[in-house]
C-alpha positions in Angstrom: 61.1 96.7 108.0 64.7 97.5 107.2 66.8 96.1 104.3 64.0 93.9 103.0 64.8 92.9 99.5 68.2 94.6 99.7 70.8 92.9 97.6 74.5 93.9 98.1 77.2 93.3 95.7 78.6 89.8 95.5 82.1 90.9 96.6 82.9 93.5 99.2 86.2 94.7 100.6 86.2 94.4 104.3 88.9 96.3 106.0 87.8 97.5 109.3 85.5 96.6 112.3 82.7 98.3 113.9 84.3 98.3 117.3 86.3 96.3 119.7 83.3 93.8 120.1 82.5 93.4 116.5 82.6 89.9 115.0 85.5 88.8 112.8 85.0 89.8 109.1 86.8 88.4 106.1 88.7 90.5 103.7 86.6 88.9 101.0 83.3 87.2 101.6 81.0 85.6 99.1 77.4 84.0 99.5 76.6 81.4 97.0 73.7 81.9 94.5 71.5 79.3 96.1 71.8 81.2 99.5 71.2 84.7 98.2 68.1 85.1 100.3 65.5 84.6 97.7 62.4 82.9 98.8 62.4 80.9 95.6 64.1 77.9 97.1 65.8 75.2 95.2 64.6 71.6 95.3 65.9 69.7 98.2 68.4 67.8 96.1 69.9 71.1 94.9 69.7 73.1 98.1 73.1 73.6 100.0 73.7 73.1 103.6 72.8 76.2 105.8 76.3 77.5 106.1 78.5 79.8 104.1 82.2 79.4 103.6 85.1 81.8 103.7 86.8 81.3 100.2 89.1 82.9 97.7 87.9 84.1 94.4 89.1 81.3 92.2 87.9 78.4 94.5 84.5 76.7 94.5 82.4 77.1 97.7 83.3 74.9 100.5 80.5 74.1 102.9 81.8 73.7 106.3 79.9 71.5 108.8 80.5 73.8 111.8 77.1 74.4 113.5 75.7 72.8 116.6 74.0 69.6 115.8 70.6 70.5 114.2 69.1 67.5 115.8 70.4 68.3 119.3 68.4 69.6 122.3 65.2 67.6 122.1 64.0 66.9 125.5 66.3 69.7 127.0 65.1 72.6 129.1 65.6 76.3 128.9 68.0 77.6 131.5 67.9 81.2 130.6 68.2 83.9 127.9 70.6 86.5 126.7 69.6 89.8 125.3 72.3 90.5 122.6 72.9 91.8 119.3 74.2 90.8 115.9 77.1 92.8 114.5 78.6 93.2 111.0 75.2 93.0 109.3 76.1 95.5 106.6 78.6 92.9 105.2 75.8 90.3 104.5 72.7 90.0 102.5 70.7 87.9 104.9 67.1 89.2 104.9 65.6 89.3 108.3 62.7 91.0 110.3 61.8 91.5 113.9 60.3 88.4 115.5 61.9 86.1 113.0 63.4 82.7 114.1 67.0 82.5 113.1 69.7 79.9 113.3 72.8 80.2 115.6 75.8 78.4 114.3 79.3 77.8 115.2 82.2 78.8 112.8 85.5 77.4 114.2 87.1 77.6 110.8 86.8 81.4 110.8 90.5 82.6 110.1 89.9 85.7 112.0 88.2 84.3 115.3 88.2 80.6 116.1 85.3 81.4 118.5 83.0 82.9 115.8 79.3 82.3 115.9 77.3 83.3 113.0 73.6 84.0 112.6 71.7 82.8 109.5 68.1 83.4 108.5 65.7 80.5 107.9 66.9 80.2 104.3 70.6 79.7 105.4 71.8 83.1 104.4 74.1 84.8 106.8 72.8 88.0 108.7 76.0 88.6 110.8 77.8 87.4 113.8 77.7 87.6 117.6 80.0 90.1 119.1 83.5 88.7 119.9 83.3 88.8 123.7 79.9 87.0 123.8 81.1 84.4 121.2 84.1 83.7 123.3 82.1 82.8 126.3 79.4 80.7 124.4 81.8 78.9 122.0 83.2 76.3 124.3 79.8 75.4 125.5 78.5 74.9 121.9 81.7 73.0 120.9 81.2 70.5 123.9 77.5 70.1 123.1 76.7 71.3 126.6 73.9 73.8 125.4 71.8 74.4 122.3 71.0 78.0 121.4 67.9 79.3 119.7 67.6 82.9 118.4 64.8 85.3 117.6 65.3 88.8 116.3 64.2 91.2 119.0 64.2 94.4 116.8 64.6 95.7 113.3 68.0 95.6 111.5 69.9 98.9 111.8 72.8 99.9 109.7 75.4 98.3 112.1 73.6 95.7 114.3 70.4 94.0 115.1 68.9 93.1 118.6 68.5 89.3 119.1 67.2 87.2 121.9 69.0 84.0 122.5 67.4 81.2 124.5 69.9 78.8 126.1 68.9 75.2 126.5 70.7 72.8 128.8 70.3 69.0 129.3 67.2 67.8 131.0 69.0 65.4 133.4 69.1 67.5 136.7 72.8 66.9 137.7 74.2 67.6 134.3 72.0 70.7 134.0 73.2 72.0 137.4 76.8 71.6 136.3 76.2 73.5 133.1 74.3 76.3 134.9 77.2 76.6 137.4 79.8 76.7 134.7 77.8 79.5 132.8 77.8 81.5 135.9 81.4 81.0 136.8 82.3 82.0 133.1 80.2 85.2 133.6 77.9 84.4 130.6 75.3 87.2 130.8 72.4 85.0 131.1 69.1 85.8 132.7 66.6 83.4 134.3 63.2 83.1 132.7 61.4 81.2 135.4 61.2 78.1 133.1 61.5 74.8 134.9 61.8 71.4 133.7 58.7 70.1 132.1 56.1 68.8 134.7 56.0 65.1 135.2 53.1 63.5 133.1 50.0 62.8 134.7 48.9 59.2 134.9 47.6 58.5 131.3 46.0 55.1 132.2 43.7 54.7 135.2 45.3 53.0 138.1 44.9 49.3 138.2 41.7 48.1 139.7 42.9 45.3 142.0 40.0 43.1 141.4 40.1 39.4 142.4 39.3 37.7 139.2 37.1 34.7 139.3 39.8 32.2 138.4 42.1 33.7 141.1 39.7 34.1 144.0 38.6 30.6 143.7 42.1 29.5 144.6 43.2 28.9 148.1 46.2 30.7 149.5 48.3 27.6 149.3 47.3 27.1 145.7 48.2 30.7 144.9 51.8 29.9 146.1 52.1 27.0 143.5 53.1 27.2 140.0 50.7 24.3 139.2 47.2 25.5 140.2 44.0 23.6 140.1 42.0 23.3 136.8 40.2 26.5 136.0 36.5 26.8 136.0 35.0 27.6 132.6 33.8 31.3 132.5 31.6 32.9 129.9 33.0 35.8 127.8 30.6 38.2 129.8 32.8 37.5 132.8 35.8 38.9 131.2 34.0 42.0 129.8 32.8 42.6 133.3 36.3 42.2 134.8 38.2 44.2 132.2 38.6 48.0 131.5 36.9 49.2 128.2 39.7 50.6 126.2 39.2 53.2 123.5 42.6 54.2 122.4 41.6 55.5 119.0 38.4 57.6 119.9 37.9 60.7 117.8 37.2 63.9 119.7 35.6 67.0 118.1 38.3 69.5 116.7 38.8 73.0 117.8 37.4 74.9 114.7 40.2 77.4 114.5 42.9 74.8 114.8 41.9 72.1 112.3 39.1 70.6 110.2 36.8 68.5 112.2 34.7 65.7 111.3 31.8 67.9 110.3 34.1 70.0 108.1 35.8 66.9 106.5 32.3 65.7 105.6 31.5 69.0 103.7 34.7 68.9 101.6 34.0 69.3 97.9 33.7 66.2 95.6 35.7 65.4 92.4 33.9 63.8 89.5 34.3 60.1 89.1 37.3 59.4 86.8 36.1 58.1 83.4 39.1 55.7 83.1 38.4 54.1 86.4 36.6 50.7 86.6 35.7 51.0 90.3 33.2 53.5 91.5 34.8 55.7 94.2 33.0 56.0 97.4 31.9 59.5 98.4 34.7 60.2 100.8 37.2 58.8 98.2 35.9 61.4 95.7 36.4 64.1 98.4 39.9 62.7 98.8 40.6 63.0 95.1 39.4 66.6 95.0 41.7 67.3 97.9 44.7 65.7 96.1 44.1 67.6 92.9 43.9 70.9 94.8 47.2 70.2 96.7 48.9 69.8 93.4 47.8 73.1 92.2 48.3 75.5 95.2 48.0 79.2 94.8 49.4 82.0 96.9 47.1 84.4 98.7 45.7 87.0 96.3 46.3 90.7 96.6 44.4 92.1 99.6 43.4 88.6 100.9 43.7 87.6 104.4 43.9 83.9 103.5 46.9 81.8 104.8 48.2 79.3 102.3 50.9 76.8 103.6 51.6 79.1 106.5 52.2 82.1 104.2 50.2 85.2 104.5 50.3 88.4 102.5 51.0 91.6 104.5 48.0 93.9 104.8 50.4 96.8 105.1 52.6 96.0 102.1 50.8 93.7 99.7 54.1 92.6 98.0 55.4 91.1 101.3 54.9 87.5 102.3 55.3 86.4 105.9 55.5 82.9 107.3 53.3 82.7 110.4 55.4 79.8 112.0 58.9 81.4 111.6 57.9 85.0 111.0 60.2 85.0 108.1 59.2 87.8 105.5 60.2 88.2 101.8 59.3 90.3 98.9 59.8 87.4 96.5 56.8 85.2 96.1 57.6 82.0 98.1 57.5 78.6 96.2 54.6 76.5 97.4 55.0 72.8 98.1 52.9 70.6 95.6 51.6 67.5 97.3 51.0 66.4 100.9 50.3 63.6 103.3 47.4 61.3 102.7 47.0 59.8 106.2 43.7 57.9 106.0 43.1 55.1 108.3 44.3 51.6 107.0 41.7 50.1 104.8 40.1 53.4 103.4 41.5 53.0 99.8 44.7 55.3 99.8 46.0 53.3 96.8 42.6 53.8 94.8 42.7 57.5 95.5 46.3 57.8 94.2 45.5 55.8 91.1 42.5 58.2 90.6 45.0 61.1 91.0 47.3 59.6 88.4 44.4 59.4 86.0 43.1 62.8 86.5 46.2 64.8 87.3 47.5 65.4 83.9 50.3 63.8 81.8 53.8 62.8 83.1 55.4 59.8 84.8 54.6 59.0 88.4 57.3 57.2 90.6 55.9 55.0 93.3 58.3 54.0 96.1 57.0 51.1 98.3 58.2 48.3 100.5 59.0 45.2 98.5 56.2 43.3 99.9 53.6 45.6 98.5 55.1 46.6 95.1 53.2 43.9 93.3 50.0 45.1 95.0 50.4 48.4 93.1 50.8 46.7 89.8 47.7 44.5 90.5 45.6 47.3 91.6 46.3 49.4 88.7 45.5 46.4 86.4 42.3 45.8 88.4 40.9 49.5 88.6 42.1 51.2 85.4 40.1 50.4 82.2 42.0 48.5 79.5 41.4 51.0 76.8 43.3 53.6 78.9 46.3 51.3 78.2 48.3 52.6 81.3 52.0 51.5 81.1 53.5 50.3 84.3 57.1 49.4 85.0 58.4 47.5 88.0 62.0 48.9 88.5 63.7 46.7 90.9 66.2 43.9 91.4 70.0 43.5 90.9 69.7 42.8 87.2 67.5 45.9 86.3 68.6 48.1 83.4 69.7 51.6 84.5 67.2 53.6 82.3 67.4 57.1 81.0 64.9 59.9 81.5 63.5 59.2 77.9 63.0 55.6 78.7 61.3 56.3 82.0 59.0 58.8 80.3 57.5 56.1 78.1 55.7 54.7 81.2 52.8 56.3 83.1 53.8 54.7 86.4 57.2 53.3 87.7 57.1 51.2 90.8 60.3 50.8 92.8 61.4 49.9 96.4 63.0 51.9 99.1 66.1 49.6 98.9 66.5 50.4 95.2 65.9 54.0 95.8 68.7 54.1 98.4 71.1 52.0 96.5 70.9 54.2 93.3 71.4 57.4 95.4 74.6 56.2 97.0 76.0 53.6 94.7 79.8 53.9 93.9 80.0 57.0 96.2 77.7 59.0 94.0 75.8 60.5 96.8 77.8 63.7 96.1 77.3 63.5 92.4 75.1 66.3 91.0 71.4 65.7 90.3 70.0 65.3 87.6 72.2 62.3 86.7 72.8 60.6 83.4 70.5 57.5 84.2 68.7 55.9 87.1 66.0 57.2 89.3 67.7 60.5 89.7 68.0 61.3 86.0 64.3 62.6 85.6 62.0 65.2 87.0 59.0 63.0 87.9 55.6 64.4 87.5 55.0 63.1 91.0 56.7 60.9 93.6 54.5 58.8 95.9 56.0 57.2 99.0 53.7 54.2 100.1 54.0 53.4 103.8 55.7 56.8 103.9 56.5 56.4 107.7 59.6 54.4 106.5 61.4 57.9 106.0 60.5 59.0 109.5 64.1 59.2 110.4 65.4 62.0 108.3 69.0 60.8 108.5 68.4 57.4 106.9 69.6 56.6 103.5 66.0 56.1 102.3 64.8 59.5 103.6 67.8 61.4 102.1 67.5 59.6 98.8 63.7 60.3 98.7 64.2 64.0 99.4 66.8 64.3 96.7 64.4 63.1 93.9 63.4 65.6 91.4 59.6 65.9 91.2 56.9 68.4 90.6 54.5 66.9 93.2 55.4 64.9 96.3 53.0 62.5 98.2 53.3 60.5 101.4 50.9 57.7 102.1 50.8 56.4 105.6 48.2 55.3 108.2 50.7 56.2 110.9 52.4 59.6 110.0 53.7 59.8 113.6 55.1 56.6 115.0 57.3 57.7 117.9 57.8 61.4 118.1 57.1 64.7 116.3 60.5 64.3 114.6 58.8 61.7 112.3 56.9 64.6 110.9 59.9 66.7 110.2 61.2 64.1 107.7 58.1 64.1 105.8 57.9 68.0 105.5 61.4 68.0 104.2 60.5 65.5 101.6 57.5 67.6 100.6 59.8 70.5 100.1 57.9 73.0 102.3 59.3 76.6 102.4 59.5 79.1 105.2 61.8 77.5 107.7 60.2 74.2 109.0 62.3 72.2 106.4 65.4 72.9 108.4 65.8 70.8 111.5 67.2 73.7 113.7 64.0 75.7 113.0 61.7 72.7 113.3 63.2 72.0 116.8 63.0 75.6 117.9 59.3 76.1 116.6 57.8 72.7 117.3 59.9 70.0 119.0 61.0 71.7 122.2 57.9 74.0 122.6 55.7 70.9 122.3 57.7 69.0 124.9 57.1 72.1 127.3 53.3 72.2 126.4 53.4 75.4 124.6 49.9 76.1 123.2 51.3 78.3 120.3 53.3 75.2 119.2 50.3 73.0 119.4 48.3 75.5 117.2 51.2 75.6 114.7 51.3 71.7 114.6 47.5 71.5 114.0 47.8 74.2 111.3 50.7 72.2 109.7 48.6 69.0 109.6 45.5 70.8 108.4 47.5 72.3 105.5 49.5 69.2 104.3 47.6 66.2 105.6 44.3 64.6 105.2 43.2 61.9 107.7 39.9 60.3 107.7 39.1 57.5 110.1 36.9 54.3 109.8 34.7 55.3 112.5 33.8 58.8 111.2 30.0 58.8 110.4 30.3 60.4 106.8 32.9 57.6 105.8 30.2 55.2 106.4 32.0 51.9 105.9 29.4 50.1 107.8 32.0 48.1 109.7 30.8 46.2 112.6 31.5 47.5 116.2 35.1 47.2 117.6 35.3 46.7 121.3 38.7 46.9 123.0 39.5 45.8 126.5 42.3 45.9 128.9 42.3 42.7 131.0 44.4 43.0 134.0 45.8 39.8 135.6 47.3 39.5 139.1 50.7 37.9 139.7 50.9 34.7 141.6 53.3 35.0 144.6 56.1 33.1 143.0 55.8 35.2 139.8 55.8 38.4 141.9 59.0 37.5 143.6 60.8 36.9 140.2 59.4 40.2 138.9 60.3 42.2 141.9 63.9 40.9 141.9 64.3 42.1 138.3 62.6 45.4 139.1 65.0 46.1 142.0 67.9 45.4 139.7 66.5 47.9 137.1 65.9 50.7 139.6 69.5 50.3 140.8 70.8 50.8 137.3 68.6 53.9 136.9 70.1 55.4 140.0 73.6 54.7 138.7 72.8 56.2 135.3 71.1 59.4 136.9 74.0 59.8 139.3 76.5 59.7 136.4 78.3 56.6 137.8 78.1 54.4 134.7 81.4 54.2 133.1 80.1 53.3 129.6 76.9 54.8 128.3 76.3 52.0 125.7 76.9 49.2 128.2 74.4 50.7 130.8 71.9 51.1 127.9 72.2 47.6 126.8 72.1 46.4 130.4 68.8 48.4 130.9 67.5 46.9 127.8 68.2 43.4 128.9 66.5 43.9 132.2 63.7 45.6 130.6 63.2 42.6 128.3 63.4 40.2 131.2 60.8 42.2 133.1 58.5 42.2 130.1 59.0 38.5 129.5 58.4 37.4 133.1 55.0 39.1 132.7 54.2 36.6 130.1 55.9 33.5 131.4 59.0 33.0 133.5 60.3 30.4 131.1 61.0 33.1 128.5 63.7 34.5 130.9 65.3 31.2 131.7 68.1 31.4 134.2 69.7 35.0 134.1 72.6 34.3 131.7 75.6 35.5 133.7 77.7 34.9 130.6 75.6 37.7 128.8 76.3 40.2 131.7 79.9 39.6 131.7 80.1 39.9 127.9 78.5 43.3 128.0 80.8 44.4 130.8 84.0 43.1 129.2 86.2 45.6 127.1 86.9 45.1 123.4 86.4 42.2 121.2 85.9 38.6 122.4 87.3 35.4 121.0 84.6 33.6 118.9 84.4 30.4 120.9 81.3 28.4 121.2 80.2 29.9 124.5 80.9 33.5 123.4 79.1 32.9 120.1 76.0 31.8 122.2 76.5 34.9 124.4 76.7 37.2 121.4 73.6 35.7 119.9 71.7 36.5 123.1 73.0 40.1 122.9 72.1 40.2 119.2 68.4 39.0 120.0 68.2 41.6 122.8 68.7 44.3 120.1 66.3 42.6 117.8 63.6 42.3 120.5 64.1 46.0 121.5 63.6 47.0 117.8 67.0 48.9 117.6 68.3 50.5 114.3 71.3 49.7 112.3 74.0 52.5 113.2 75.2 52.6 109.7 72.1 53.2 107.6 69.9 54.2 110.6 67.1 51.9 109.2 65.4 49.3 111.3 67.7 46.2 111.7 67.8 44.2 108.5 69.4 40.8 108.5 70.9 41.6 111.8 74.3 40.4 112.8 76.8 41.1 115.7 80.5 41.6 115.7 83.0 40.1 118.2 83.4 43.7 119.6 79.6 43.5 120.5 78.1 45.9 117.9 75.0 45.1 115.9 74.4 46.0 112.4 72.4 45.1 109.3 74.4 42.5 107.5 74.5 44.3 104.0 75.7 47.5 105.6 78.5 45.9 107.7 79.6 43.7 104.8 80.0 46.7 102.6 81.9 48.5 105.3 84.3 45.4 105.7 85.1 45.4 102.1 86.2 49.0 102.5 88.1 49.2 105.6 88.0 45.8 107.6 87.1 47.7 110.8 84.1 48.2 113.0 82.8 51.6 112.3 81.7 52.0 115.9 85.0 51.2 117.7 87.6 50.7 114.9 88.2 47.1 116.1 89.5 44.7 113.4 86.9 42.8 111.5 88.7 40.6 109.0 85.8 39.4 107.0 82.2 38.4 106.9 83.0 35.1 108.6 83.6 36.9 111.8 80.0 38.1 111.9 77.7 36.2 114.3 74.2 35.6 113.0 71.0 35.0 115.2 70.3 31.6 116.6 68.0 29.4 114.5 64.5 29.5 116.0 63.3 26.1 117.4 59.9 24.9 116.5 57.7 24.2 119.6 57.7 20.4 119.2 61.6 20.5 119.3 61.6 21.9 122.8 61.6 19.0 125.3 61.2 21.3 128.3 57.7 22.3 127.3 55.0 20.5 129.2 51.4 21.1 130.3 52.5 22.1 133.9 54.5 25.2 132.7 51.5 27.6 132.9 51.7 31.2 134.0 49.0 33.6 135.2 48.8 35.2 131.8 48.5 31.9 129.8 45.8 30.8 132.2 43.9 34.0 131.6 44.4 33.6 127.9 43.1 30.0 127.8 40.1 31.1 129.8 39.3 33.8 127.2 39.8 31.2 124.3 37.5 28.7 126.0 34.8 31.4 126.6 35.0 32.7 123.0 34.6 29.2 121.6 31.0 29.2 122.9 30.2 31.1 119.9 30.6 28.4 117.1 31.5 31.0 114.5 34.1 33.0 116.4 37.9 32.8 115.5 40.8 34.3 117.3 44.2 35.8 116.3 46.8 35.7 119.2 49.6 38.2 118.6 53.0 38.1 120.4 56.4 39.6 119.8 58.1 36.5 120.9 57.9 33.3 118.9 59.1 31.5 122.2 55.8 32.7 123.8 53.9 31.4 120.8 55.6 28.1 121.4 54.4 27.9 125.0 50.9 29.0 123.9 50.9 26.3 121.0 51.8 23.6 123.5 48.9 24.5 125.8 46.5 24.8 122.7 47.7 21.2 121.8 47.1 20.0 125.3 43.6 21.4 125.5 42.8 19.9 122.0 42.3 23.3 120.3 43.1 23.3 116.6 45.2 26.1 115.4 47.3 27.7 112.6 50.4 29.7 112.9 52.3 32.5 111.1 55.9 33.6 112.2 59.1 35.0 110.5 60.7 31.5 110.4 58.1 30.4 107.8 58.3 30.6 104.1 55.7 32.5 102.1 53.9 29.4 100.8 53.7 28.0 104.5 52.2 31.2 105.6 49.6 31.2 102.8 48.5 27.8 103.8 48.1 28.9 107.3 45.9 31.8 106.2 43.8 29.5 104.0 43.3 27.0 106.8 42.1 29.8 109.2 39.6 31.1 106.5 38.3 27.7 105.2 38.6 25.1 108.0 35.8 25.5 110.5 37.6 23.5 113.0 40.8 25.8 112.8 39.6 28.7 115.0 42.8 30.1 116.3 45.8 31.7 114.6 49.1 32.2 116.4 50.7 35.2 114.9 54.1 37.0 115.2 53.3 40.7 115.7 56.1 41.9 113.3 55.1 39.5 110.6 51.4 40.1 110.6 51.1 43.9 111.4 51.2 44.8 107.6 49.7 43.6 104.6 47.5 40.7 105.6 43.8 40.3 105.5 42.6 38.3 108.6 38.8 39.1 108.5 38.1 35.4 109.0 38.7 36.2 112.6 36.6 38.4 114.8 38.7 38.4 118.1 42.3 39.7 118.8 44.3 38.9 121.7 47.4 41.1 122.2 49.5 38.9 124.6 52.2 41.5 125.1 52.8 45.2 124.3 55.6 47.6 123.6 55.7 51.4 123.6 54.9 52.1 119.8 51.1 51.7 119.6 51.0 52.0 115.8 52.2 48.5 115.3 49.4 47.1 117.5 46.9 49.2 115.7 48.0 47.9 112.3 47.6 44.3 113.8 44.2 45.1 114.8 43.3 46.6 111.5 44.2 43.2 109.9 40.9 41.9 111.4 38.7 45.0 111.7 38.7 46.2 108.0 36.5 46.2 104.9 35.1 42.8 104.4 34.6 42.0 108.2 31.0 41.2 108.9 31.1 40.3 112.6 31.5 42.6 115.7 35.2 42.4 116.7 36.7 42.3 120.1 40.4 43.1 121.2 41.9 41.9 124.5 45.1 43.5 125.8 46.5 41.2 128.5 48.2 43.3 131.1 49.8 42.2 134.4 48.8 44.4 137.3 51.4 46.7 138.9 54.0 46.0 136.3 55.9 47.4 133.4 53.1 46.4 131.2 50.9 49.2 132.7 53.6 51.8 132.3 53.8 50.6 128.6 50.2 51.6 128.2 51.0 55.0 129.7 53.7 55.6 127.1 51.5 54.4 124.3 48.8 56.9 125.5 51.5 59.8 125.3 52.3 58.7 121.8 48.7 58.7 120.8 48.3 62.2 122.5 51.0 63.4 120.1 49.1 62.2 117.1 46.0 63.8 118.8 47.8 67.2 118.8 48.2 66.9 115.1 44.9 65.6 114.2 42.8 66.6 117.3 41.9 63.0 118.1 41.0 62.3 121.8 43.8 63.1 124.0 44.8 62.0 127.6 47.0 63.9 130.1 50.6 63.5 129.7 53.5 64.7 127.5 55.6 62.9 124.9 59.1 61.8 125.3 61.3 62.2 122.3 64.1 59.8 123.0 64.3 56.0 123.4 66.3 56.5 126.6 63.5 58.8 127.9 61.0 55.9 127.4 63.3 53.6 129.2 63.9 55.8 132.2 60.0 56.2 132.4 59.4 52.5 132.3 62.1 51.9 135.0 61.2 54.8 137.3 
């Protein structure tokens, strides 16, 4: 292993070149101290970007943002490889060994060659450059974002150069990929084919629909089937629906492969911690095991001399005991690497993650713990600490939140055992008054102190690493870092990257370029080595126990889940098929590259998708297709804020809300969503702050004079305010739902929660419940907290109120619904975690009755393909935790999911 540990002088005089193909070299070059190649990495808040700069002696380092986008290339396919070399390595102190993953980055600001492409090791330290002639051919492709390049050292470093294997990735879309390949060939790029094709199409993850004739359909005559007003339905027992539905076990646990991860048997044999003396509550056995794991992860130890143990993916070389190698990236160093302290506590919802962390605070030694939580659960932390910690312990807790809070110093924070704050407060203090570039530690506020530990509750809130919350969390100074989440992977493997970055892992996976090369793209291609690395990562940094594991022994009643398929009536099928034909036409336009505006076609696809999903529930949700909305999306520029245009903009805004789009400024989920006259949707706080600074839309630069120009969502109408609702407006889905309700009511103690994403659908169901004389309560986003509380109390205490209508977004987190024993999911979308959370409001500690979940799915519709996508996302979590998997592969982009649904 050449040059390992070699440290050249900080300044060198570079006056010549190796040969005509050598990469450009500066007359003076400097690598900043933080990028010197030491494996002792700085905290995330202090680490510099993975680029060096060409500077003069008296200037501070300027970090140039010149590389290919680190987040690019997900879902792309390998089009070939190049066997090349790195030149100029004697001028740089980048430590590297054969087989190591490296970063390939453009350097257009290089004064000696505008085509320069540099090679960095996983720590961001430069190794050298690609030769001039190869860089000249590749640079235009990198600059146009046509390709993404991965690099692996193919041999040992010599005195002058080092072999490198470059993998070239092109777009997954066939036409665009063919164009890139043709251009590579015409430009004589020395690329060789690897025989790697595009990933195979996923196998069907959900069994094909069984076209059974349900009792309430088969009893209808053909003429009745054509009518939207069928005869009254016969009452059917719940056994009928069980018999005519598919048993659904989305969260079954499969035995793990021993060498890949800890299975249920291994988890049951984990060591136990002692019961904390200052804790009032007695920990359950699995919670004592969790505490032991938490304490161990706060005190990690590198492999001992001569040990074959692997710790946080680091192993000690058997040949040279002073060398540590990361088994994921193959990066090697003589300097002992810094180990991350902390991890991801990913226990199922309801298993007591809060109590285990309180125990850790009591047992983990002195210091102040910072807990970052959503506003809705901040008070829960204070209450739980008061409830579970003995009074004589005198634990001091501070709630640090609100616009009137005092900016505290590190000495003032240190007076408390626990400080509880919100993600919003954290993000605001990180970037307030442009201070995001200010050095850390600061004089006051959350970034002035090195916390004993930082705990992110509902840690999946930072799953997008580019959001303000994620950047701020990773910038905190802390000895130990913890993520608490029951859903560590919500949409894609990239969710995990943000958590690893927050945990300050070392060895390369904390860099997006390396994470994509080692995990994201190989997993999409079904690479078993990547799956093994992912499972090793999760075994190392994550602990996940589930409610149905035998050793957990919560003694919860049985949970039975069913997919109940429903057949369209002829009139409903005609409406659905018309929308589907339009959708497929747009897909063909998009794939053929004929769409003139990518954002418009994306919005149009979302609109048709929404209508297809809604017509599965009830055609009234679609209304007449709003031609004004289509015309609005196709028009150029801003529109006049007339009454008609405001109504159309509100429809477009609601489309983005229903599709769960993100705010393009902060990249968080839409918060207080508004839309501009130029048809761009933002969180209100973000766009108002932008208007104060520049009075322009950050997306298209259109003039936005003031906040009065923003259009807010339409005010939701209550069901009784809608004169168009009547008993005759029934759909196949509402008929099936009412039949299940009627059957469940034969058990006098049974209570039901009906979840839907759309309050307008809840309105329709509510009207039909009223007509049927069924007493109900309701919770949705239009209600104040006291009104919601009264609805909860009514469901729990009133024996005649046996139905709760619930908005999925409002009720998926933080509520206890154990008064019910049946859940009906009236509609579905592609992120299964939200549905799982909703079900867990009912099936949790305190539940005493067997629980049943019904998923209502229209046969041969988009709803069945939604189940396929859900299965793929569950498979992704399964790869990490070895839960039961079904065939298929994950998509990593929203557009990928859309194209799958519409294909």
